[in-house]
C-alpha positions in Angstrom: 14.6 84.5 41.0 16.8 85.9 38.2 19.7 88.3 38.9 19.4 91.8 37.6 22.5 94.0 37.2 22.0 97.8 37.3 24.6 100.3 36.1 25.2 103.6 38.1 27.1 106.2 36.2 26.7 109.1 38.7 28.5 108.1 41.9 28.6 105.1 44.2 25.1 103.9 45.2 24.5 103.0 48.9 23.9 99.4 48.0 27.4 99.1 46.6 28.9 100.7 49.7 26.9 98.4 52.0 28.2 95.3 50.2 31.8 96.5 50.1 31.7 97.4 53.8 30.3 93.9 54.6 32.8 92.0 52.5 36.0 94.0 52.5 35.9 95.7 55.9 33.9 93.4 58.2 34.9 90.0 56.6 38.4 90.6 55.3 39.6 93.4 57.6 40.5 96.1 55.0 40.4 99.7 56.3 40.9 101.9 53.2 37.9 100.6 51.3 36.5 103.9 50.0 38.4 106.4 47.9 38.0 109.3 45.4 37.9 106.9 42.5 34.4 106.0 43.6 33.2 109.4 42.6 34.2 109.0 38.9 33.7 105.2 38.5 30.8 103.4 36.9 29.3 101.1 39.6 27.5 97.8 38.9 25.1 96.3 41.4 23.6 92.8 41.2 20.1 92.4 42.6 18.1 89.3 43.5 14.7 90.9 43.6 15.2 94.0 45.8 18.2 92.6 47.6 21.6 93.9 46.6 23.9 90.8 46.4 27.0 91.9 44.5 28.9 94.9 43.2 32.0 96.2 41.4 33.2 99.4 39.8 35.1 100.2 36.6 37.0 103.3 35.5 39.1 104.3 32.5 42.8 103.4 32.7 44.8 106.7 32.5 47.7 104.8 30.9 45.8 103.4 27.9 43.0 105.0 25.9 40.7 102.0 25.4 41.5 100.2 28.6 39.4 100.1 31.8 40.2 99.0 35.3 37.8 96.8 37.2 37.8 96.9 41.0 36.1 96.3 44.3 34.2 93.2 43.1 32.3 91.8 46.1 29.5 89.3 46.5 27.6 88.7 49.8 28.6 85.4 51.4 25.2 83.7 50.9 25.4 84.2 47.1 29.1 83.3 46.4 28.4 79.9 44.7 25.7 81.4 42.4 28.0 82.9 39.7 27.2 86.5 40.7 30.8 87.6 40.3 30.9 86.1 36.7 27.6 87.9 35.9 29.1 91.2 37.1 32.2 90.7 35.0 30.1 89.9 31.9 28.0 93.1 32.4 31.2 95.1 32.8 32.7 93.7 29.6 29.5 94.4 27.7 29.4 98.0 28.9 33.1 98.5 28.0 32.7 97.1 24.5 29.6 99.2 23.9 31.6 102.3 25.0 34.5 101.6 22.7 36.9 99.9 25.1 38.9 96.8 24.3 40.8 95.9 27.4 40.0 95.2 31.1 42.5 95.2 33.9 42.2 94.4 37.6 44.4 94.2 40.7 43.2 90.8 42.1 43.7 89.4 45.6 46.0 86.4 44.8 43.6 84.1 46.5 41.0 85.1 43.9 43.2 85.0 40.8 41.9 81.5 39.8 38.3 82.9 39.7 39.5 85.7 37.3 41.5 83.2 35.2 38.2 81.2 34.6 36.8 84.4 33.1 39.7 84.8 30.7 42.1 87.1 32.6 45.9 86.6 32.6 48.3 87.6 35.3 51.1 90.1 34.6 53.6 92.0 36.6 54.8 91.4 40.1 52.8 90.4 43.2 52.3 93.4 45.5 50.7 94.1 48.8 47.5 96.1 49.4 47.0 96.6 53.2 49.2 93.5 53.7 47.1 91.3 51.3 49.0 89.9 48.2 47.6 91.2 44.9 48.5 90.5 41.3 47.6 92.6 38.2 45.5 90.7 35.6 44.1 91.7 32.2 41.9 90.5 29.4 41.5 91.7 25.8 37.8 92.2 24.9 35.9 91.9 21.7 
């Protein structure tokens, strides 16, 4: 079955919240998963048939006009070797380019930095902690 990615421009859909709760709260132990940025972000959800299997969000970077920030990329455990994360990133990049953007940034868990490097992202800045988990800023020029 092929993966379909749907874009939600008016708030976080329940499917995105369910995946993020499963991955970030239950699996990884984060507590502060949901925030006000969800209300203004564009949410992407990957579906396999009717089953939601992956999600992420993107929002405009306040520091740079044509730059966006990707966050909360999560894929359900059973689908992690099926390139769902890469498909979500590709959908986000296409959306940003279609909307006049030219740069994508993200604050990656250090253990996931290699995944993002395979998608063309480069590390910058210092490693910092988010709820005790090491994170690094990464960016990619689009187009």
